[in-house]
Phi, psi and omega in degrees: 000128184290153176287132182240358182205145169250127180247117185251137161293167180252292185296122178084350181248302174281318182227135181278084173267349184292317178295314176299320180299315178295322181295325180295320177287324177300320180299315181293318179297315183291329176302335184252009174085020181229166178251138172298120183288118184299323183292332177278322183298323181297341178292330187268346184290121177086005178219194180228140168058029179280337178201148182251105175295333177297309181295321181296316179295320179296324177296322182291317183273345175078024180200164177283138181253158181276087190287334177300314180291315183295319179296320178299318179294316180298311182294322179297319178293316180300311181295327179296327178282322183292326184299339180271351184275145171240183180302140181294156184306132177092340181298314181303318181294321180289321176296316180295320179297319179296321176297316185290333185246017177057036173273143176285147180240128177224154171247129180232111192219149173279354182281189176262149185296322182298325177296314179296312180303317182301316183282326175296325177299313180297324182276001182060043179235018189297331183247021186273338189256142177286337188206132171230116179244125181230142181290329183061223181279359185277107177292327182296323180278343185290157174296148018272008173295144180280004189310307187298317182292322177294323176295319180295318178299316183294317182292327180273352180069039186244151167276162185299330182272011175257010180226159170235134179256141178239121184225160181238358186227158175301319180298315180293319179300315180300319179296315182289319179295321179294335176277357178084014185265137174299128190241126178253125178264131177226094185292158170248190183293333177287315189263005187300327180259013176278160177279109181251016187295349177283347177288157176288328184213135179241122180241147174291325181203148175294337180292344180280344183222104178304149184305320183293328177287325175298315181297322174296321180293317179299314183297321181294316180297322182290323180057032183096355178264194181262174181290347177283356180273085187279119180259006180096161186283147169258098187283116176245004180283000000 
């Protein structure tokens, strides 16, 4: 069955918001004389509410903090960094290929839709996608649960082997794989040393593999089967 859709994660995959997000929290921690723990931070990448940096920092300093002010400072720093970011390498080529070959385009994210819309507007991509599904405040719908991917398939009227998912984090990969979708891992600077081995294919960058070659790779891996037949990752990172 031919691939009919590309389903992209957003944060860290389409746009590198992961480095700025971590940098914002590092700023707040350092303001209070501490370092953001890397092993804890990786719990939150690609999901929601898996760990609370607020509670952790308050435990370290031994008092309640004024989070309204601190969040304003953190967000301002984060957004100042994100505003310098453009589409990650290879994304433009994949979007253009999808347009040229009538593939559906979707965003499947644990973030909030307003966050995605805001950045797509700046990048002049607000109307480029057929579908944007975001977990918003719902921890239950967020990755690593497959819920969002299953919803995306249903809304686009696709079978699992008619889509390819692109993810940058273990939580996102687990969600896509659990939905039975062929999953390509493309790490960013935050997730580059994370274990992404549950993906079907691991790339250093989407720019390293043109979309037509990826489709050939997927067809070869399937051998006539579906995207749920996981043969393990071909690490090119």
